[in-house]
Each structure stands twice: as C-alpha cells, then as structure tokens.
N, CA and C of each residue as an Amber inpcrd file, in Angstrom:
protein
   312
  -7.7920000 -15.6090000   1.6960000  -6.4620000 -16.0800000   2.1190000
  -6.2410000 -14.9230000   3.1210000  -5.3020000 -15.4660000   4.0520000
  -4.8380000 -13.9740000   4.9240000  -3.5080000 -14.6170000   5.2480000
  -2.6120000 -13.5980000   5.5740000  -1.0990000 -13.6820000   5.8310000
  -0.6930000 -13.3860000   7.2040000  -0.3530000 -14.0860000   7.6990000
   0.5060000 -14.0320000   9.2050000   2.0710000 -13.6710000   9.3230000
   2.5250000 -12.6880000   9.9020000   3.7390000 -12.6190000  10.1020000
   4.2100000 -12.6310000  11.6970000   4.8120000 -13.8470000  11.7040000
   5.4670000 -13.8740000  13.2630000   6.8420000 -13.4530000  13.4150000
   7.1880000 -12.5820000  14.1910000   8.4950000 -11.9870000  14.1540000
   9.0750000 -12.4030000  15.6350000  10.5900000 -12.8890000  15.3790000
  11.2600000 -13.5210000  16.4320000  12.4350000 -12.5090000  16.6030000
  12.8460000 -12.3140000  17.7820000  14.3180000 -11.4580000  18.1270000
  15.1240000 -12.8450000  19.0930000  16.0340000 -13.0430000  18.3670000
  16.7290000 -14.3490000  18.8060000  17.8470000 -13.7430000  19.6280000
  18.4420000 -14.7330000  20.6360000  19.4380000 -14.3900000  21.5300000
  20.7080000 -14.6180000  20.6680000  21.6640000 -13.9410000  21.0960000
  22.8730000 -13.9460000  20.3490000  23.4000000 -15.2360000  20.2080000
  23.8250000 -15.4880000  19.1050000  24.2910000 -16.8780000  18.6270000
  23.3230000 -17.8420000  18.6110000  22.2290000 -17.6810000  18.8530000
  21.0070000 -18.7530000  18.7280000  20.7870000 -19.3120000  17.3410000
  20.6020000 -20.6150000  17.1350000  20.3770000 -21.1850000  15.9410000
  19.0730000 -21.6780000  16.0040000  18.1170000 -20.9990000  15.6540000
  16.6130000 -21.5080000  15.7150000  16.4880000 -22.5590000  14.3660000
  16.9630000 -22.4280000  13.4630000  16.7290000 -23.0250000  12.0610000
  15.9970000 -24.5670000  12.4230000  16.7280000 -25.3210000  13.1230000
  16.0320000 -26.5190000  13.4080000  14.6350000 -26.5590000  13.9720000
  14.2690000 -25.7340000  14.7280000  13.0770000 -25.5740000  15.4140000
  12.3020000 -24.9550000  14.2500000  12.5610000 -24.0740000  13.5670000
  11.7260000 -23.4020000  12.2500000  11.4450000 -24.5400000  11.3260000
  12.2340000 -25.3720000  11.0260000  12.4320000 -26.6300000  10.1480000
  11.2840000 -27.6330000  10.6000000  10.9920000 -27.8190000  11.9160000
  10.2300000 -28.9020000  12.5620000   8.8570000 -27.9130000  12.4810000
   8.6460000 -26.8000000  12.7870000   7.4960000 -26.0780000  12.9790000
   6.8210000 -26.1320000  11.5550000   7.7280000 -25.9740000  10.4740000
   7.1470000 -25.8890000   9.1610000   6.8220000 -27.2600000   8.7860000
   7.4720000 -28.4500000   9.0880000   6.9000000 -29.6620000   8.4840000
   5.7130000 -30.0890000   9.5560000   5.1640000 -29.6960000  10.6420000
   4.0680000 -29.8420000  11.3030000   3.0160000 -29.0830000  10.6020000
   3.1660000 -27.8290000  10.2980000   2.3750000 -26.8620000   9.8200000
   1.8740000 -27.3570000   8.2900000   2.6650000 -28.0660000   7.6390000
   2.4050000 -28.6000000   6.4170000   0.9060000 -29.4970000   6.2730000
   0.9430000 -30.1620000   7.4750000  -0.0130000 -31.0380000   7.4600000
  -1.2950000 -30.5050000   8.3130000  -1.6190000 -29.1650000   8.4990000
  -2.3770000 -28.7720000   9.2160000  -3.3910000 -28.1580000   8.2920000
  -4.8470000 -28.4260000   8.6630000  -5.8950000 -27.8150000   7.6570000
  -5.8240000 -26.3920000   7.4680000  -5.8640000 -26.0420000   6.2250000
  -6.0310000 -24.5410000   5.9320000  -4.4730000 -24.0910000   5.5060000
  -3.5990000 -24.8670000   5.9630000  -1.9880000 -24.2300000   5.6160000
  -2.0120000 -24.1080000   4.3760000  -1.3640000 -23.0550000   3.6540000
  -0.9480000 -22.8730000   2.2780000   0.6580000 -22.8250000   2.1150000
   1.4020000 -21.9810000   2.8120000   2.5970000 -21.9260000   2.6260000
   3.3160000 -21.0130000   3.7030000   4.6650000 -21.2270000   4.0500000
   5.4570000 -20.5860000   4.8060000   6.7140000 -20.2380000   4.5190000
   7.3780000 -18.8250000   4.7020000   8.2890000 -18.7290000   4.2270000
   9.3880000 -17.9900000   5.7540000  10.6150000 -18.3990000   5.4060000
  11.4890000 -18.0050000   6.8290000  12.3930000 -16.8880000   6.0870000
  12.3060000 -15.7520000   6.8730000  13.2290000 -14.5620000   6.3810000
  13.9140000 -14.0930000   7.7700000  15.1340000 -13.6550000   7.4620000
  16.0440000 -13.1470000   8.1830000  16.3770000 -11.5610000   7.9610000
  16.3220000 -10.5930000   8.9090000  16.7180000  -9.3560000   8.5870000
  18.0470000  -9.1320000   8.0560000  18.3390000  -8.1930000   6.8400000
  19.3210000  -7.9080000   6.5060000  20.4020000  -7.0540000   7.5430000
  19.8360000  -6.2180000   8.0750000  20.5000000  -5.1990000   8.9280000
  20.7060000  -5.8190000  10.2850000  20.0250000  -6.6990000  10.8780000
  19.9620000  -7.1770000  12.2390000  19.7430000  -8.4640000  12.3910000
  20.7240000  -9.6230000  12.0040000  20.6740000 -11.0570000  11.7990000
  19.9230000 -11.6820000  12.8650000  19.8170000 -10.8470000  14.1330000
  19.1030000 -11.6080000  15.2080000  17.4430000 -11.4640000  15.1620000
  17.1470000 -10.7850000  14.1890000  15.5870000 -10.6270000  14.0470000
  15.1770000 -11.7520000  12.5870000  14.2320000 -12.7460000  12.9670000
  13.7180000 -13.5530000  12.0920000  12.0840000 -13.4510000  12.1320000
  11.6760000 -13.6800000  10.7230000  10.2040000 -13.7410000  10.7700000
   9.9350000 -15.0950000   9.9190000   8.5470000 -15.5400000  10.2560000
   7.7930000 -16.6700000   9.3310000   6.6640000 -15.9250000   9.0850000
   6.5270000 -15.7280000   7.3440000   5.7540000 -15.3220000   6.5690000
   4.2440000 -16.5410000   6.1520000   3.4030000 -16.5280000   6.8300000
   2.5000000 -17.7960000   6.6630000   1.4380000 -17.1620000   5.7840000
   1.0400000 -18.1410000   4.8670000  -0.1970000 -18.0160000   4.1740000
  -1.4250000 -18.9130000   4.5100000  -2.4020000 -18.7360000   5.0190000
  -3.4860000 -19.7100000   5.5480000  -4.8920000 -19.2340000   4.9150000
  -5.5650000 -20.4210000   4.6230000  -6.8290000 -20.2030000   3.9900000
  -7.7380000 -19.2920000   4.5580000  -7.9280000 -19.2810000   5.9680000
  -8.3780000 -18.3020000   6.5750000  -8.2120000 -17.9660000   8.4470000
  -8.6490000 -16.9790000   8.8950000  -8.2060000 -16.8370000  10.1320000
  -8.5880000 -17.8400000  11.1510000  -9.5940000 -18.6450000  10.9950000
  -9.8300000 -19.7770000  11.8150000  -8.9480000 -20.6250000  11.8780000
  -8.2200000 -21.0190000  10.3330000  -7.3300000 -22.0480000  10.2550000
  -5.9780000 -21.4760000  11.0240000  -5.5050000 -20.4480000  10.9870000
  -4.5070000 -19.7830000  11.7690000  -4.5850000 -20.0560000  13.2060000
  -5.8840000 -19.5190000  13.7570000  -6.1330000 -19.7460000  15.0080000
  -6.0690000 -21.2080000  15.7600000  -6.5930000 -21.9660000  14.8910000
  -6.8480000 -23.4180000  15.0790000  -5.2710000 -23.7200000  15.2880000
  -4.3520000 -23.3880000  14.2860000  -2.9970000 -23.6970000  14.5730000
  -2.2540000 -23.0340000  15.5850000  -2.5280000 -21.8280000  15.7160000
  -1.9100000 -21.1310000  16.8650000  -2.0120000 -21.9340000  18.1850000
  -3.4540000 -22.3420000  18.5190000  -3.8340000 -22.9320000  19.7640000
  -3.6780000 -24.4660000  19.8060000  -2.9930000 -24.7900000  18.8420000
  -2.8830000 -26.4240000  18.7890000  -1.8720000 -26.8030000  19.4190000
  -1.7360000 -27.9460000  20.1800000  -0.8760000 -28.7510000  20.8740000
   0.7290000 -28.6350000  20.4970000   0.6490000 -28.8330000  19.1260000
   2.0610000 -29.0830000  18.4720000   2.4620000 -27.6280000  18.2520000
   1.8310000 -26.7390000  17.8130000   2.4630000 -25.2980000  17.6600000
   2.7790000 -24.7720000  18.8970000   1.9300000 -24.8320000  20.1470000
   2.5750000 -24.6970000  21.5760000   3.7410000 -25.2110000  22.1140000
   3.7280000 -26.5020000  21.6560000   4.8780000 -27.4360000  22.1070000
   6.1400000 -26.9170000  21.5010000   6.0490000 -26.3800000  19.9870000
   7.1970000 -25.6140000  19.2610000   7.5390000 -24.4210000  19.8090000
   6.6250000 -23.5220000  20.2070000   6.7500000 -22.2870000  20.7670000
   7.7870000 -22.4620000  22.1730000   7.4370000 -23.5770000  22.8540000
   7.7590000 -23.6480000  24.1200000   9.6380000 -24.2410000  23.8700000
   9.7190000 -25.1460000  22.8240000  10.9570000 -25.4810000  22.4800000
  11.9260000 -24.3350000  21.8160000  11.0400000 -23.3710000  21.2210000
  11.8780000 -22.1350000  20.5910000  12.2100000 -21.0000000  21.7630000
  11.5830000 -20.9660000  22.8490000  11.6720000 -20.0960000  23.8550000
  13.0810000 -19.8280000  24.3150000  13.8630000 -21.0660000  24.3230000
  15.3370000 -21.0770000  24.8400000  16.0320000 -20.0560000  23.7370000
  15.6000000 -19.6930000  22.6150000  16.4870000 -19.1340000  21.7470000
  16.1830000 -17.8760000  21.6170000  14.8350000 -17.3730000  22.1490000
  14.1550000 -16.0790000  22.0910000  14.6520000 -14.9980000  22.8450000
  14.8690000 -13.7580000  22.5280000  15.1560000 -12.7250000  23.4630000
  13.9490000 -12.0980000  24.0360000  12.9540000 -12.1170000  23.3770000
  11.5470000 -11.6790000  23.6730000  10.6360000 -12.5800000  22.9990000
   9.3170000 -12.1890000  23.6030000   8.2230000 -13.0730000  23.0390000
   7.6990000 -12.6120000  21.4540000   7.4790000 -13.6590000  20.9480000
   6.9330000 -13.3770000  19.2110000   5.9250000 -12.3130000  19.3090000
   6.2950000 -11.6410000  17.9550000   5.3060000 -10.6620000  17.5460000
   4.5110000 -11.2110000  16.6000000   3.0500000 -11.1390000  16.7140000
   2.4040000 -11.6210000  15.4400000   1.4520000 -10.7490000  15.1530000
   1.4170000 -10.5210000  13.7440000   0.4470000  -9.7650000  13.0330000
  -0.2940000 -10.3670000  11.8250000  -1.5490000 -10.2880000  11.7580000
  -2.5680000 -10.8270000  10.7380000  -2.7600000 -10.0210000   9.7910000
  -2.7870000 -10.2560000   8.5060000  -3.2370000  -9.3600000   7.5820000
  -4.2230000 -10.0410000   6.4710000  -5.0470000  -9.0630000   5.9190000
  -5.9160000  -9.7140000   4.8510000  -5.4660000  -8.9720000   3.4820000
  -5.7850000  -9.6560000   2.2420000  -5.2860000  -9.1220000   1.0910000
  -6.1910000  -8.1530000   0.7410000  -5.6760000  -6.9700000   0.4510000
  -6.5240000  -5.8590000  -0.3020000  -6.6150000  -5.8790000  -1.5240000
  -8.0810000  -5.8290000  -2.0880000  -7.9600000  -5.8760000  -3.6610000
  -7.4770000  -4.5780000  -4.1290000  -6.8490000  -4.9200000  -5.3080000
  -6.4030000  -3.5470000  -6.0740000  -6.9870000  -3.6520000  -7.4230000
  -7.9220000  -4.2380000  -7.8330000  -8.5960000  -4.2380000  -9.0400000
  -9.4710000  -2.7920000  -9.2950000  -9.5810000  -2.1770000  -8.2420000
 -10.2290000  -0.8040000  -8.6870000  -9.2700000   0.3650000  -8.6320000
  -8.0030000   0.1020000  -8.5430000  -7.1230000   0.9880000  -8.4410000
  -6.4750000   1.0370000 -10.0340000  -6.4740000   2.5060000 -10.4410000
  -6.1360000   2.6230000 -11.9140000  -4.8760000   3.6240000 -11.8470000
  -4.1640000   3.3280000 -13.2400000  -2.9520000   4.0810000 -13.4340000
  -3.4940000   5.4780000 -13.9220000  -3.2030000   6.5470000 -13.4780000
  -3.4720000   7.6830000 -13.8810000  -2.5570000   8.5390000 -14.8400000
  -1.3540000   7.8330000 -14.8020000  -0.3320000   8.3880000 -15.9340000
   0.5180000   9.4240000 -15.1170000   1.8260000   9.6950000 -15.5590000
   2.4690000  10.5280000 -14.9950000   2.8700000  11.4310000 -16.1530000
   2.8280000  12.6440000 -16.1170000   3.2370000  13.6470000 -17.2080000
   4.7100000  13.7620000 -17.1500000   5.5260000  13.7860000 -18.4050000
   6.5870000  14.3490000 -18.3630000   7.3110000  15.5090000 -18.5240000
C-alpha cells in the first residue's frame, strides 16, 4: 500500500468541497483505490489536502493520468491559488523497532 498526499492552496473564499466530493466519488470506482480523507489546515484554512491510500504506485499513477482525474483537476483550477503539491509515501515497517525503556 502507498499513501499519497495532494496539497492544495485555495484562493480566498473558494469552496472546493463540491469538486473534492466528485473527485472522491470517481476515485471510489477506480482499480486499486482504498480510501481518501479530506483535511484542512487548522492555522491556515486556505490549505487543504487529500490523503489517499492506494494498493500500489501503479494504481495511483493510472488514476492521476486518467481522463476523469485530469478533468477534475481542470475543474478545480479555478479555486486554486497555486499548483497542487503531490507527495507519495510507502509504509515503513516498524516491527524491528524495540522499546528500550526510559529510566526514571
């Protein structure tokens, strides 16, 4: 599984929620899609992000280059102050990490 963070900076007063809801509904039907969360910065409400979970990078890349994803990005551009920032992450295994204890 991979995680993708897509960050958006919105124009003042922009309501991008309808576009994000459409984007989410289309992603739900796409192969390899697991989930997505919409979040907004507490300190700067013009910053929003989508936190995606995909089965693999190839699934995300197929989604990102799909006609529907590109169409939704075009629809969102009117709300955006800058280009979206996209970062992909893999899960780091933590099974080898051990607790060494803290002396009091």
